[in-house]
N, C-alpha and C positions, 0 to 999 in steps of 0.2 A: 369747223365747217370750213371746205377752201376750192376754191375753184382759181378754173383760167381761162380770161377769154384774148382771144389771139386769135389777130388776120387771118385770115385762111386763103391764100391767093387761089385762084383760076387761071389755066392754061392748056394750049391743043399741042402738046409737044416741047414745051420750051422749060415745063418745072424743075428739071435734074439744073438748065442753062443758068437760071434766074437765081436759083438755091445756091449754085456755086457762086454766084456772082454778089450773090446778099452777103456771104460769106468771106468774100474776098472785102468786101465794105466793112463791115461791121465785125467780124472774126467768130471766131466760136467753133463749134459742134456743127457738122451737116450731119440727118440721116435721111438717107431714103429706101423707101420699099414699093417694087414693083409689081406691076399687074403680075408677071409673073411668080415675081417672092411670094404675093400672097396666093396663089393659085387660084388665080381670077383674070384670064385670061380669056376675053370675050375676042376679040379680032388680034389675031396673029401679031399683025404689023404692029403690033402697039405693047406688045409682052414688055417691053424694054422700058414701056415712060412710066411714071412716076402713079404710084397710086397715092402715096403718103410719103408726103417730108416734112422737113421744117429744120431748121437754124437754132441752137438756142446759146448766146453768147452771154458772157459773166457778166457784162456793160447795163445787159438787163436787155436788150431785145431777142425778139423773139416773132419768126413767121413761116407761116404752116403751106404750103403749097402740093398742087396737086394738078395733072394732065386730062380734060377732060374726056372719058374715052368718046370714040366716032360717034357711037350711037346716042349721045346725048348732045341734043343743041349749045350750042357757044357761041358767042360775040367779042372778041375782046373791045369793053369798054362797057357792054352792058350788063352782064352778069362775071364778071372778073374778079369776084371775090366772097365769099363765106366770113363769117363768124362762126369760132370756134370756142366752145363753150367745154370744158375739160374735166371733169372731178374724179373726186378716188370713191366715190360709193354708192351707187347704187340708188339709193332712199332718196340720198342730195338731188341725182338728177334728175330722178323722175319726178319729185316735186318741183323744179323748177322746167321743168317741161312740161308740167301740165298747165304751168299760170303761161308759158310763153305759146302751148297751145291755141289759147283762147283767141278764136277769129283766126286762126293761121289753118293755110292747105301745108295738109302733111304730105312732103314725097317723099318722104320713107319713116315708117312707122318707128317709135322706139321699142328695139326687142336687140335680144343677144346676136350676135354676129361674132363671124370667124374670128375677127382682130379685137373683137373687146366685149368686155360681159353688156356690154351696153351700147347700145347702135342707132339716133334717129338722125331727119331730116325736117326742115319744116320752112315757108315762108311766112315768115310773122304778117300781122295785118298790115305794117308795114313798108311793107314790098323785100323787109330783110331778108335772108336766108343763115337760115341758124343750124349748123353741122354741133350735134352733141350725143357726146360719149361717156362714160367710166373708162378712165385710164387704166389700160394695161400694158405689159413690160411686153414686146413685141419680139420673140426671135427667129432669123429666117431659116427655113430647112435647109 
C-alpha cells in the first residue's frame, strides 16, 4: 500500500504564477494541465488557467494547485486549499474513500474521470475538503 497526501492550493487565476514561484523557491519540476489541455473548458476566458498543476522537488517539497472556475464559489482564505489523497490502486483508494465518507458531504462521487481511473471529492465531517484519486500518467493531446 502506498499513498501520497499533498496540500492542494486553490486560486482564482493565479495558480500558474504561484506554482512558478514555489518552484523558484524550492526547485524541482513543474507540471501544469490547463482546462484547454484536458478538454474541460466551460468558460472560454479560463481555457488557459490551471485545471491541475504541481511542483515536485528532490528535497521532498510537493504542492498541487488549480484555478477554481468562475462558476464555483471561491474566497481567498476561506477555501484556499484541499488535501489531495492519491494512490496507485483502485481497491486501496475505494477503501479509504469509504472510510472518509462517514459523515461527509460528497461533492463529486468517486468514479472514473477523463484524467484518472477514479476521482472524487468530499468534505469530511470536520469541514476538510479531500480530493481523492488513483494516479494516472497524463499525456497532453
